C-alpha positions as a printed Julia matrix, in Angstrom:
248×3 Matrix{Float64}:
 -0.07  -0.44   -0.41
  1.0    3.49   -0.75
  2.39   5.48    2.46
 -0.01   7.83    3.48
  1.64  12.17    3.64
  0.8   13.34    6.85
 -2.06  16.26    6.56
 -0.89  19.27    5.41
 -2.27  22.43    7.27
 -4.69  24.4     5.55
 -3.54  27.43    2.95
 -4.78  30.85    3.32
 -6.5   32.01    0.11
 -7.29  35.36   -0.69
 -7.39  38.44    0.54
 -8.53  37.57    3.92
 -5.37  35.49    4.5
 -2.85  38.39    3.23
 -5.03  40.73    5.81
 -4.29  38.15    8.11
 -0.5   37.55    7.53
  0.23  41.65    7.63
 -1.66  42.02   10.91
  0.35  39.32   12.37
  3.8   40.91   10.93
  2.38  44.37   12.1
  2.04  43.41   15.73
  5.75  41.69   15.58
  7.31  44.73   14.69
  5.25  46.76   16.94
  7.07  44.2    19.7
 10.11  44.25   18.37
  9.65  48.21   18.83
  9.21  48.54   21.9
 11.42  46.44   23.31
 13.98  48.72   21.4
 12.85  51.87   23.1
 12.4   49.83   26.05
 16.56  48.85   25.86
 16.92  52.63   24.74
 15.39  54.07   28.2
 17.3   51.39   30.19
 20.03  52.67   28.62
 19.81  56.53   29.14
 18.39  55.74   32.81
 21.79  53.64   33.31
 23.99  56.9    31.93
 22.37  59.79   33.74
 24.33  58.9    37.06
 27.63  59.42   34.49
 26.11  62.25   33.01
 25.29  63.77   36.33
 29.02  63.09   37.45
 30.64  64.84   34.29
 28.2   67.71   34.52
 29.08  68.28   38.39
 33.03  68.42   37.22
 32.39  70.63   34.75
 30.0   73.01   36.68
 33.54  72.83   39.12
 35.87  73.3    37.0
 34.49  76.67   35.51
 34.04  77.61   39.11
 37.73  77.45   39.95
 40.35  79.74   39.73
 42.52  79.84   35.95
 45.36  79.36   37.69
 44.25  76.53   39.61
 43.5   74.59   35.76
 45.41  75.47   33.25
 42.73  76.75   30.57
 44.49  74.04   27.81
 42.77  71.67   30.13
 39.65  73.07   30.68
 39.11  73.15   27.1
 40.5   69.85   26.52
 37.96  68.47   28.97
 34.94  70.46   27.45
 36.57  68.91   23.98
 36.0   64.92   25.46
 32.56  66.49   26.55
 31.32  67.09   23.25
 32.66  64.01   21.9
 30.41  61.95   24.47
 27.26  64.0    23.46
 26.79  65.7    27.18
 28.0   69.22   26.48
 24.43  70.59   26.04
 23.22  70.8    29.7
 19.59  71.95   29.21
 19.26  71.74   25.18
 16.49  74.83   24.14
 12.93  73.48   22.85
 10.24  74.94   21.04
  7.86  73.83   24.14
  9.7   76.21   26.73
  9.67  79.38   24.4
  8.06  81.19   22.21
  9.08  81.17   18.39
 11.21  84.05   18.61
 12.5   83.73   21.74
 13.0   79.7    20.67
 15.74  81.1    17.57
 16.81  83.78   20.03
 17.7   81.29   22.76
 19.24  78.43   20.46
 21.62  80.72   18.5
 23.05  81.69   22.16
 23.2   77.71   22.45
 24.87  77.17   19.38
 27.19  79.8    20.1
 28.18  78.32   23.51
 28.07  74.82   22.01
 30.67  75.48   19.1
 32.57  78.57   19.25
 35.57  76.87   20.86
 35.09  74.2    18.39
 35.19  76.58   15.61
 38.27  79.01   17.03
 40.33  75.88   17.59
 39.95  74.32   13.79
 40.98  77.95   12.26
 38.01  79.99   12.79
 35.7   77.77   10.17
 33.16  75.2    10.27
 30.51  74.35    7.69
 27.05  74.12    8.6
 26.96  70.42    7.94
 29.58  69.78   10.47
 27.77  72.31   12.62
 24.54  70.32   12.63
 26.19  66.79   13.11
 28.27  68.65   16.16
 25.6   70.29   17.65
 23.13  67.09   17.81
 25.32  64.73   18.64
 25.7   67.24   21.72
 22.15  67.35   21.96
 21.67  64.03   22.79
 17.97  62.59   21.95
 16.73  66.44   21.68
 17.52  66.67   17.84
 17.6   69.58   16.08
 16.57  69.88   12.34
 18.2   71.63    9.75
 15.65  74.49    9.13
 15.76  75.35   13.22
 19.91  75.35   12.68
 19.48  77.75    9.63
 17.03  79.97   11.21
 18.54  80.44   14.98
 21.94  80.8    12.58
 20.37  83.87   11.31
 20.35  85.69   14.91
 23.79  84.92   15.49
 25.09  87.94   14.35
 22.04  89.95   15.84
 22.86  88.93   19.18
 26.63  90.0    18.49
 28.0   86.42   19.59
 31.46  85.15   18.77
 30.35  83.49   16.03
 27.88  83.99   12.58
 26.52  82.7     9.56
 28.64  83.37    6.19
 28.2   82.25    2.77
 30.66  81.6     0.44
 30.29  81.37   -3.32
 26.84  79.54   -4.24
 25.12  78.27   -1.41
 28.36  77.35    0.8
 27.37  78.33    4.2
 29.8   78.33    7.41
 29.82  79.33   10.84
 32.95  81.83   11.23
 34.47  82.38   14.4
 35.38  86.5    14.89
 39.4   85.55   15.31
 38.46  84.6    11.09
 38.53  88.19    9.67
 40.13  89.85    6.89
 42.85  90.97    8.76
 43.71  88.19   10.29
 43.23  86.03    6.75
 45.66  88.7     5.17
 48.42  88.12    7.87
 48.08  84.76    7.84
 48.49  84.61    4.12
 51.81  86.71    4.59
 53.16  84.92    7.03
 53.02  81.84    4.93
 54.73  83.37    1.89
 57.62  84.92    4.22
 58.0   80.88    4.55
 57.27  79.51    1.17
 57.87  81.21   -2.15
 54.25  80.18   -3.08
 51.04  79.72   -1.86
 47.94  78.38   -3.81
 44.54  78.09   -2.54
 44.71  74.56   -2.08
 47.67  75.09    0.18
 46.26  77.78    2.56
 43.0   75.46    2.9
 45.33  72.79    3.9
 46.87  74.64    6.19
 44.13  76.23    8.23
 41.53  72.95    7.68
 39.43  75.51    6.14
 37.37  74.72    2.84
 38.57  75.15   -0.19
 36.04  77.81   -1.44
 36.68  79.8     1.69
 40.6   79.77    0.8
 39.62  80.99   -2.66
 37.7   83.95   -1.1
 40.76  84.76    1.04
 43.32  84.71   -1.9
 41.4   86.75   -4.33
 40.82  89.57   -1.66
 44.68  89.54   -0.85
 45.01  89.93   -4.82
 42.64  92.8    -4.83
 44.12  94.22   -2.05
 47.89  94.12   -3.91
 49.14  91.92   -1.3
 49.88  89.42   -3.67
 49.64  88.57   -7.59
 48.89  85.54   -9.38
 50.79  83.0   -11.9
 48.9   81.06  -14.38
 49.99  77.98  -15.41
 49.69  74.45  -16.41
 50.45  73.75  -12.67
 47.32  75.82  -11.44
 47.33  78.95  -10.05
 49.91  80.12   -7.61
 50.33  83.25   -5.74
 53.23  85.17   -4.56
 54.08  88.1    -2.32
 54.14  91.4    -4.43
 56.54  93.15   -1.46
 58.9   89.75   -2.04
 59.2   90.67   -6.1
 59.64  94.27   -5.33
 62.35  93.62   -3.05
 64.31  91.05   -5.17
 64.05  93.65   -8.16
């Protein structure tokens, strides 16, 4: 006799079966999401004592006299805080302030959080990098690109040490007050005292700034007759006019 096959479960056919399968998948997905958020909540609760300790250390360092803790050590410590994402103690949110006050307060937060970072890397930071760094410092209270941009418009109005600048076609950066025209010209001339020539690429690499900003600075120096250019197959090189005249 032919062996009998084991009974097979009934196959759900039609739209009803598809709908039930979708509902089942949805329940499973929701459960996974719920567990994930529970894990995140537990992680945040576990990290709270460490974050509070870091803030206490930071507050204590602020209260101490400058002679007791070197400024370089304070800056290094703040850099570590920012890398851990615990720099902003009480992030500015829309629920706390009205629309106009929100962007003004947010501009102050941006300046307090990023001004030292921008100054330490040559005085320039792209808006994209600022967006990433600020959100990392804010933790779970993330900021939208639109809110960041609107707040940056208030930086100069509030006379803060950083401001929003635009170079070329839509290249927006946050610029520290230390990065002004006089400082840029002085830096270019100092480099030309050491090197025979300078290109926009070399200047950008030396300061760690965007190439478009470096080109703007070199063009400004050329317009003010501090440097002259030489165009060749090797690219555009700038030479000190004073050195050329002195050599002649």
